C-alpha positions in Angstrom: -52.7 56.5 -8.0 -48.9 56.3 -7.5 -49.1 58.9 -4.7 -51.6 56.7 -2.9 -49.5 53.6 -3.6 -46.5 55.3 -2.1 -48.2 56.5 1.0 -49.8 53.0 1.6 -46.4 51.4 1.2 -44.7 53.9 3.5 -47.4 53.4 6.1 -47.1 49.6 5.9 -43.3 49.9 6.3 -43.6 52.0 9.4 -46.3 49.6 10.8 -44.0 46.6 10.1 -41.1 48.3 11.9 -43.3 48.9 14.9 -44.4 45.3 14.7 -40.9 44.0 14.9 -40.1 46.2 17.9 -43.3 45.0 19.7 -42.5 41.3 19.0 -39.0 41.9 20.3 -40.4 43.5 23.4 -42.8 40.6 23.9 -39.9 38.1 23.5 -37.9 40.0 26.2 -40.9 40.0 28.5 -41.3 36.2 28.0 -37.7 35.6 28.7 -37.9 37.6 31.8 -41.1 35.9 32.9 -39.8 32.4 32.3 -39.1 31.7 36.0 -42.3 33.3 37.3 -45.7 31.7 37.9 -48.7 33.5 36.4 -50.2 35.8 39.1 -47.2 35.8 41.5 -46.7 39.5 40.7 -50.0 41.0 39.6 -48.5 44.1 38.0 -46.0 42.0 36.0 -48.9 39.8 34.8 -51.1 42.7 33.9 -48.2 44.3 32.0 -47.7 41.1 30.1 -51.3 40.7 29.2 -51.4 44.3 28.0 -48.3 43.7 25.9 -49.8 40.6 24.4 -53.0 42.3 23.5 -51.2 45.3 22.0 -49.0 42.9 19.9 -52.2 41.1 18.7 -53.9 44.4 17.8 -50.9 45.7 16.0 -50.3 42.5 14.1 -53.9 42.6 12.8 -53.4 46.2 11.9 -50.2 45.4 10.0 -51.8 42.6 8.1 -54.6 45.0 7.1 -51.9 47.4 5.8 -50.3 44.5 3.9 -53.7 43.8 2.3 -54.0 47.4 1.3 -50.7 47.3 -0.4 -51.7 44.2 -2.4 -55.1 45.8 -3.3 -53.4 49.0 -4.6 -51.0 46.9 -6.7 -53.8 44.8 -8.1 -56.1 47.8 -8.9 -53.5 49.6 -10.8 -54.4 50.3 -14.5 -52.3 48.4 -16.9 -52.0 45.1 -14.9 
């Protein structure tokens, strides 16, 4: 059980670090996009929409990993 607990925690940590990088990239995108109107540059708008959808997907995946960490801790014998 401790092997599974360790692997779940390590996976969650890596997901969390990627999450932080994606949110930072989104913040940079939004800072750059501040002076632009939506649709002025189609490629820029599509890239932003893609980045936002990726961040949303990854956030949900990271939350799932966090729930797995909690589930492994709760299901440990002796607690």
